[in-house]
matplotlib code that plots the C-alpha trace (Angstrom):
import matplotlib.pyplot as plt

x = [14.6, 11.4, 10.9, 8.6, 6.7, 3.5, 5.1, 5.9, 2.5, 0.7, 3.2, 1.7, -1.9, -1.3, -0.1, -3.0, -5.6, -4.1, -5.4, -8.9, -12.2, -14.6, -12.3, -9.4, -11.0, -10.3, -6.7, -4.4, -2.7, 0.8, 3.0, 6.6, 9.0, 12.5, 16.1, 18.5, 22.3, 24.7, 23.7, 20.5, 20.3, 18.7, 15.6, 15.5, 15.2, 12.3, 10.2, 10.4, 9.9, 7.5, 4.2, 4.5, 1.8, 3.8, 7.2, 8.9, 12.5, 14.0, 17.8, 20.5, 20.3, 23.9, 22.2, 19.1, 20.3, 21.2, 17.8, 15.8, 17.6, 16.9, 13.3, 12.9, 14.5, 11.8, 9.0, 10.1, 11.0, 8.7, 5.7, 5.5, 4.6, 7.7, 8.5, 11.6, 12.1, 15.7, 15.8, 17.2, 20.3, 22.9, 23.3, 19.6, 18.6, 16.3, 14.2, 13.8, 13.1, 10.2, 9.1, 9.1, 7.5, 4.8, 4.1, 4.2, 1.5, -0.5, -0.4, -1.2, -3.3, -6.4, -5.6, -3.5, -3.9, -0.4, 2.7, 6.0, 9.6, 12.6, 16.0, 18.1, 19.9, 21.7, 23.9, 23.2, 22.2, 19.5, 18.5, 18.2, 16.2, 13.8, 13.3, 12.8, 10.3, 8.2, 7.8, 6.6, 3.8, 3.3, 3.8, 6.7, 9.9, 12.3, 15.6, 16.6, 19.4, 19.6, 16.1, 15.0, 13.0, 13.8, 11.5, 13.1, 11.4, 8.8, 9.3, 7.3, 6.3, 5.2, 4.9, 1.1, 1.3, 3.8, 1.6, -1.4, -4.9, -4.1, -0.8, -2.7, -5.2, -2.9, -1.0, -4.2, -4.8, -1.2, -2.1, -5.4, -3.9, -1.5, 1.5, 1.9, 0.4, 2.2, 1.0, -0.5, -3.6, -4.5, -3.7, -5.7, -8.5, -8.2, -8.1, -10.1, -7.2, -5.9, -2.3, -0.8, -2.0, -0.8, 2.7, 2.9, 2.4, 4.6, 7.6, 7.2, 8.5, 10.8, 8.7, 7.0, 8.2, 6.6, 6.1, 9.2, 11.2, 9.6, 10.6, 7.1, 6.9, 8.9, 8.4, 10.3, 9.8, 8.6, 10.3, 7.0, 7.1, 4.7, 5.6, 5.3, 4.7, 5.5, 4.6, 7.9, 8.0, 7.7, 4.8, 3.1, 3.9, 2.3, -0.8, -0.6, -3.7, -1.9, -2.4, -4.8, -3.7]
y = [81.2, 82.9, 85.2, 84.6, 87.5, 85.6, 83.9, 87.1, 88.6, 85.8, 86.4, 89.8, 88.8, 85.9, 88.4, 91.1, 88.3, 85.9, 88.3, 86.6, 88.7, 87.8, 87.5, 85.5, 82.1, 82.9, 83.0, 79.6, 77.9, 76.8, 74.6, 75.4, 72.3, 73.4, 71.4, 72.3, 71.9, 73.6, 77.2, 78.4, 81.4, 80.2, 78.6, 81.9, 84.0, 81.4, 81.7, 85.5, 86.2, 83.4, 82.0, 79.7, 79.0, 75.7, 75.3, 71.9, 71.5, 68.1, 67.0, 64.4, 62.8, 64.3, 67.9, 67.0, 69.2, 72.1, 71.9, 71.7, 74.5, 76.4, 75.5, 76.8, 80.2, 80.4, 79.6, 81.9, 85.0, 84.6, 82.8, 80.1, 76.6, 74.4, 70.5, 69.0, 65.6, 64.3, 60.9, 61.5, 59.3, 60.3, 56.6, 56.5, 59.9, 59.9, 56.7, 58.5, 61.9, 60.1, 58.3, 61.8, 63.9, 61.3, 61.3, 64.8, 65.7, 62.5, 64.1, 67.6, 68.0, 67.9, 71.2, 73.1, 74.2, 74.6, 72.7, 74.7, 73.7, 75.7, 74.3, 77.0, 75.0, 71.8, 69.9, 69.3, 65.5, 66.5, 69.4, 67.6, 64.6, 66.8, 69.0, 65.8, 64.8, 67.7, 67.8, 64.4, 65.3, 68.3, 71.5, 74.4, 74.7, 77.8, 79.1, 82.2, 84.3, 86.6, 88.1, 87.2, 84.0, 82.5, 79.4, 76.2, 75.5, 72.6, 69.4, 69.6, 65.8, 64.7, 60.9, 61.3, 61.9, 59.1, 56.3, 54.9, 54.4, 50.4, 51.2, 53.3, 50.8, 48.1, 50.7, 51.1, 47.5, 46.7, 49.4, 48.4, 44.7, 46.2, 47.0, 43.5, 40.4, 37.1, 36.1, 37.3, 35.3, 37.7, 40.8, 39.5, 39.1, 42.5, 44.4, 42.1, 42.2, 39.2, 37.8, 38.7, 42.3, 42.7, 41.0, 43.6, 46.6, 45.5, 44.1, 46.5, 45.9, 46.7, 49.9, 50.6, 50.8, 48.8, 49.5, 47.8, 50.1, 53.4, 52.3, 51.8, 48.3, 45.4, 41.8, 38.5, 35.1, 32.5, 28.5, 27.4, 29.9, 32.7, 36.2, 38.3, 42.1, 45.0, 48.5, 50.7, 54.0, 55.9, 54.1, 55.0, 58.5, 58.6, 57.8, 60.4, 62.9, 66.0, 69.2, 71.5, 74.9]
z = [-58.0, -56.9, -54.1, -51.3, -51.6, -50.8, -47.9, -46.1, -47.3, -45.4, -42.7, -42.2, -42.3, -40.1, -37.1, -38.1, -37.5, -34.9, -31.8, -32.6, -33.6, -36.0, -39.2, -37.3, -38.5, -42.1, -41.9, -42.5, -39.8, -40.7, -39.5, -40.3, -40.4, -39.8, -40.6, -37.7, -37.4, -35.2, -36.6, -35.8, -37.6, -40.7, -38.4, -36.2, -39.6, -41.0, -37.7, -38.1, -41.7, -42.9, -41.9, -38.7, -36.0, -34.8, -35.6, -35.5, -35.5, -37.2, -36.8, -36.0, -32.9, -32.1, -32.6, -30.2, -27.5, -29.6, -31.3, -27.8, -26.4, -29.8, -29.5, -25.8, -26.7, -29.7, -27.2, -24.7, -26.8, -29.8, -28.1, -30.9, -30.0, -30.7, -31.1, -31.5, -33.7, -33.0, -34.4, -37.6, -38.2, -40.7, -42.3, -42.5, -43.3, -46.2, -44.6, -41.0, -42.5, -44.4, -41.3, -39.4, -42.2, -42.3, -38.7, -38.4, -41.1, -39.8, -36.2, -37.5, -40.7, -38.6, -37.1, -39.5, -43.0, -44.6, -44.2, -44.8, -45.0, -44.5, -45.0, -44.1, -41.3, -41.2, -43.2, -46.8, -46.8, -44.2, -46.2, -49.5, -47.8, -46.5, -49.5, -51.5, -48.7, -48.8, -52.5, -52.5, -50.0, -51.8, -49.9, -50.3, -49.2, -48.6, -47.3, -45.7, -47.0, -43.7, -43.2, -47.0, -47.9, -51.4, -52.5, -54.0, -57.1, -57.1, -58.8, -62.0, -61.8, -58.7, -57.6, -57.8, -61.3, -61.8, -60.3, -61.8, -60.2, -60.3, -58.4, -56.0, -55.5, -54.6, -52.4, -50.4, -50.3, -48.9, -46.2, -45.2, -44.7, -42.3, -44.6, -46.3, -47.7, -47.9, -51.4, -54.6, -54.0, -50.7, -52.4, -55.3, -52.8, -51.7, -55.0, -56.9, -59.7, -61.3, -60.5, -63.8, -63.4, -60.1, -61.1, -63.9, -61.5, -58.7, -61.1, -63.9, -67.4, -70.0, -70.8, -67.5, -63.9, -61.3, -57.7, -56.6, -58.9, -57.8, -54.2, -53.3, -52.4, -51.5, -52.7, -51.4, -52.4, -49.9, -49.7, -51.2, -54.2, -52.7, -53.0, -49.9, -50.5, -48.3, -48.3, -48.3, -46.1, -49.3, -49.9, -46.7, -47.6, -50.9, -49.5, -46.5, -47.7, -49.8, -48.0, -49.9, -50.7]

ax = plt.figure().add_subplot(projection="3d")
ax.plot(x, y, z, "-o")
ax.set_aspect("equal")
plt.show()
């Protein structure tokens, strides 16, 4: 695994420019997201050794009190702004993390340049779910070994490369419609695509995966034979604007 020498360099530069001055505006502002569990050492190490202008801690509901105490300590001792999202349910870990990440990006992308994930704390499930979600959104993830940060290797093929422009247009239309349409006729009017083409991209074929197989949309049949198409949480996340490097 590649070491995060660039990350540590950026941390140093950010500290030198954080006090203001004519050049301070050239430094990129970073939201660091950290998974958390009972052991907080990995979160603290990430704050000390990687870029962070704002720290967001995500954890299971059962660990929320621990995360809040950790956030208070970091704010008071390291003077770093912190937030806690303690709504992750173990039985719905992937779904909840996707929703939380989508909220974090939507609420912070106007004021921050970069998003970085620290998976040094928490159990394997929450760390893996967070790492996969970060790769879908296109930002980097790392873990700490003591005071040493190590980057996770990025996915070579992102969802945005797997999904064609036609599929993206269908997802955008569903999003503009409020997340779902009651029939392919309605979706056809929104996209200007014929129903056979829509059905192909939604349901897929033997040779190509559709939006349903990719986990980006769901389809249910009405009693009168119409198909309701709904955008999934993953589909919504794919539409979140990718954070520019």
